[in-house]
C-alpha positions as CSV (number, residue, x, y, z in Angstrom):
1,X,0.0,0.0,0.0
2,X,1.2,3.5,-0.8
3,X,2.1,5.8,2.1
4,X,2.4,9.6,2.0
5,X,4.7,12.0,3.7
6,X,3.1,14.8,5.7
7,X,4.0,17.3,2.9
8,X,2.4,15.1,0.2
9,X,-0.7,14.6,2.4
10,X,-0.9,18.4,2.9
11,X,-0.8,19.0,-0.9
12,X,-3.5,16.4,-1.5
13,X,-5.7,17.9,1.3
14,X,-5.1,21.4,0.2
15,X,-3.6,22.6,3.5
16,X,-0.2,23.6,4.7
17,X,2.3,21.0,6.0
18,X,2.0,22.6,9.4
19,X,-1.8,22.0,9.5
20,X,-1.3,18.4,8.4
21,X,1.3,18.0,11.1
22,X,-1.0,19.4,13.7
23,X,-3.8,17.0,12.6
24,X,-1.3,14.1,12.9
25,X,-0.1,15.3,16.3
26,X,-3.7,15.5,17.5
27,X,-4.3,12.0,16.4
28,X,-6.9,12.9,13.7
29,X,-5.0,10.8,11.2
30,X,-2.7,7.9,12.0
31,X,1.0,8.0,11.1
32,X,4.0,5.7,11.3
33,X,7.7,6.2,10.8
34,X,9.8,4.9,7.9
35,X,13.4,3.7,8.3
36,X,14.6,7.3,7.9
37,X,12.3,8.5,10.7
38,X,9.9,10.4,8.5
39,X,6.2,10.3,9.5
40,X,4.1,8.6,6.9
41,X,0.3,8.2,6.4
42,X,-1.1,5.0,4.9
43,X,-3.0,5.7,1.7
44,X,-6.2,4.1,3.0
45,X,-6.0,6.3,6.2
46,X,-5.4,9.4,4.2
47,X,-8.3,8.6,1.8
48,X,-10.7,8.2,4.8
49,X,-9.4,11.3,6.4
50,X,-9.8,13.4,3.3
51,X,-13.5,12.4,3.1
52,X,-13.9,13.4,6.8
53,X,-12.2,16.8,6.1
54,X,-14.4,17.4,3.1
55,X,-17.6,16.5,5.0
56,X,-16.7,18.8,7.9
57,X,-15.9,21.6,5.5
58,X,-19.3,21.1,3.8
59,X,-20.9,22.4,7.0
60,X,-19.1,25.7,7.0
61,X,-21.1,28.8,6.2
62,X,-18.9,30.2,3.4
63,X,-19.4,27.2,1.2
64,X,-21.2,28.2,-2.0
65,X,-24.0,26.2,-3.4
66,X,-23.1,24.8,-6.8
67,X,-23.1,21.5,-8.7
68,X,-19.5,22.1,-9.9
69,X,-17.4,20.1,-7.5
70,X,-13.9,20.8,-8.8
71,X,-13.0,24.2,-7.2
72,X,-9.7,25.9,-7.6
73,X,-9.4,29.0,-5.3
74,X,-6.7,31.3,-6.5
75,X,-5.9,34.8,-7.7
76,X,-6.9,36.6,-10.9
77,X,-3.8,37.1,-13.0
78,X,-5.3,38.5,-16.2
79,X,-8.6,39.9,-17.5
80,X,-8.9,40.6,-21.2
81,X,-12.1,42.3,-22.2
82,X,-13.6,42.3,-25.7
83,X,-16.7,43.9,-26.9
84,X,-18.9,40.9,-25.9
85,X,-16.6,38.2,-24.6
86,X,-13.8,38.2,-21.9
87,X,-11.0,36.0,-20.9
88,X,-10.0,35.5,-17.2
89,X,-6.9,33.8,-16.0
90,X,-6.6,32.4,-12.5
91,X,-3.5,31.0,-10.8
92,X,-4.6,28.4,-8.3
93,X,-1.4,27.0,-6.7
94,X,0.5,25.3,-9.6
95,X,-2.6,25.4,-11.8
96,X,-3.3,28.1,-14.4
97,X,-6.9,28.2,-15.4
98,X,-8.4,30.2,-18.3
99,X,-12.1,30.9,-18.7
100,X,-13.9,32.5,-21.6
101,X,-17.1,34.2,-20.4
102,X,-19.2,37.2,-21.3
103,X,-17.9,40.7,-20.7
104,X,-21.1,41.3,-18.7
105,X,-20.4,38.5,-16.3
106,X,-16.9,39.8,-15.6
107,X,-18.2,43.3,-15.0
108,X,-21.0,42.0,-12.7
109,X,-18.5,40.0,-10.7
110,X,-16.1,42.9,-10.6
111,X,-13.2,40.7,-11.5
112,X,-9.9,42.4,-11.8
113,X,-6.2,41.4,-11.5
114,X,-5.1,40.7,-8.0
115,X,-8.4,39.7,-6.5
116,X,-9.3,36.3,-5.1
117,X,-11.6,34.1,-7.2
118,X,-12.5,30.5,-7.5
119,X,-12.5,28.7,-10.8
120,X,-15.1,25.8,-10.8
121,X,-14.7,23.2,-13.4
122,X,-17.6,21.0,-14.5
123,X,-17.1,18.9,-17.7
124,X,-15.4,21.2,-20.1
125,X,-16.6,24.5,-18.7
126,X,-14.9,26.7,-16.1
127,X,-17.2,28.7,-13.9
128,X,-15.7,31.7,-12.0
129,X,-17.0,32.6,-8.5
130,X,-15.9,35.8,-6.8
131,X,-14.5,35.0,-3.3
């Protein structure tokens, strides 16, 4: 079975390594040590814990209501406005997402470079939520 380091688990969970370490220290997820002394999390344990984290986050008030489940929170890096259409680029961690949408939608959302936004991906479409 595959095991993950605290850093790898943090990336998969979308949190900082310090947060993942605190969760492990608190016993929220089981760890073991490898020959080199590094703390590892078994893949099955990490999978179960990731579901638990996602379910607890679903109860938070700032969760938006949408059918698009693949959310990429990030920062707007470019907005190109045309007469009718617009292009918005978001850098979400290592991911660069580009969305083509109407100029009206960009203006209604008030999207501009430097602001936080979330790109939501469903099928082949990217939906932009202002955060």
